[in-house]
Each structure stands twice: as structure tokens, then as C-alpha cells.
N, C-alpha and C positions, 0 to 999 in steps of 0.2 A: 284451291283445287278447281280445276275445270272438269265439269261432268257432262256426260252425254247419256241421257236416260232414254230408254226405248219408250215410244208411244205409237203403237200400231206399227205402220211400215216406216216410221221416221225415228230419228234421234232428236231430242230437244237438248240443246247445248246451253250451259250457263257457266259463267266464270270469266277468267281473263288470262292473258299471256303477256309477258313482257320480254323485251329484247328480241323481237321477231324480225329476222332479216327480210328486207323488202316488204315489210308489212303495209306500208303506205301505198306502194305501187302494185302490189300483187292482185291478180284477179281471183286466184284460188289459194287456199292455205291447206297444208297437210297438218292436221291438228292431232296432237296426242292428248286424249281425254280419258278420264276415269269412266268406265262403262259398267263397273260393278263395285261391290264393297269388299272384294277378295284381297288376297295378298298383293302388296304394292307392285310386284313384278309381274302379276298375272291379271290385274284389273284395268289395264290401260289398252286402248285401241286407237288405231290411226284412222282418221276420217277426213275425207276431202270436203272442204267448206268453201263455197263460193263467197268471195269477200263482199259481194253486193247483196247478200241475203239480208232480209229484215232482221234487225237485232244485232248485227255485227257493227261494232263501233270502233273506228280507228281513233283511239283516245288521244294519242299524241305521238309525234315524231320525236325520237330521243336524239339529242345532240351527242356527238361522239368526236373523238380526235381524228380517226383515220377512216379509210374506205368510204369516202363520201358518195361514191357512185352507187352504193348500196345502202338504202335507208334502213333504220332500225326503229321499231314502233312498239307501242303498247296497244293491244287489241282486247276489247271487251265483248263478251257474248251475253245477250239478254234474251232468253227463250228463242234461240236460233233453231229453226226447224230444217233438217236436211234428211233426204231419203236414206233408209238403211243401206241401200245399194251403193252409197258413197263410202262405205266401210272398205278399208284397204286390208286385204287378207282376212284373217280370222279374228273374231272378237276376243279380246284378252291377250293378244299377241303383240300389241303395239310397242311395249317396252322392249321386247326381244328384237323386233324389226328395227327399232330406233337405234339400239346398241350396235347391231350389225352395220347399219348405215354409218354410224359414228366411226367405226373401225376403218371403213373404206375412206372416209373423209380425212381422218387423221393420217392414214398412210399416204394419201395423196398430198396432203400439206407437208408432211415430212420429206417426201421425194422432191417437192418444189424447193424446199429449204436447202437440200443437199446441192442442187444445181447452183443456187445463188452462192452458197459457201465455196463451192469449187471455183467459181468465177472470181470470188473475192481473194482466194488463196493465189490463184494464177496472177491476178493484178498486183498483189502484194509482192510476190516473188519477182515479177517484172520490174516494179518500181524500186524495190530494195536492191536489186542487182545493178540498176543504173545510177542510183543516188550514191554519191561519194561523200564519206565523212572520215576525217583523220587519215586521208590518203588511200582508203580502200572503200569498196562498196559496203553499204549497210548490211547486206546479206552475208558478207564475209566476217562480220563481227560475231561474237559468241552467241548473242541473243538478239532478237529483233523485237 
């Protein structure tokens, strides 16, 4: 669990995150951290964290199969101090904000997949209408 405890006008952040997209090359991180002991969907807040802050450790770059242009990292926080003004929105609303963002991200990813699949179907129809097998195009057979 990553925590961000209030200390005067600052948050003090401790914990870690794994599978962070662009964690090695990022200048800032939008961190979802526990800011209270309340219910799990009401105790998290989003906080902007400069990646060059004292106590931020880029523990390791995680090797992966694809998307090499975007690194993935494990990030550790050891008494990282950031101003409370770096809070995004209201304290305790981070989980809600994150879930809303995920919905937009998933919808965008799905739309991108539809375009790719439409192109795939178009190319398949084109190829199977030109390719001849047993005296007729593959497309004219019962199944492809």
C-alpha cells in the first residue's frame, strides 16, 4: 500500500508502485495513494509527484514483450515530500477519478481495435475473392 500522510502543508509519501507506464522517462507521476484509513473506494487520492523528488527511486525497468517505445517500471517512495497543492481534485476521490479515466481509456482502445478489425476483414475479403481453389475463389466456398 502506498500512503500519503498529511504533514503540515505537505504530503509525505511512502510505498511503491509496479508496472508504471513510462516510469523511467517520466518527469512527473500521477500517483494514486491512500490518504486515509477509510473505505477502500473513498480513501485514495490522486497526487502529482515530481520524479526527481528526494526519496523517489526508479527501482527497475521491467522487461516486457511489446510496446518497447513505452517503458514500464517499478517505483519506490521513501518519505517523499510534496506540497498538498499537488493534490488533483478532492482528497478521497482518487479512486473515482481513476475509474472514470479507465472508462475513457478502454473506450478509446476498443475504438482503435474496431478500425484494425475492419481493415483486416476488408483485406481478407479482397484476398479470398482473388485466391482460386478447386476452380473457384476461396470466398465462394461455404466457409473461409
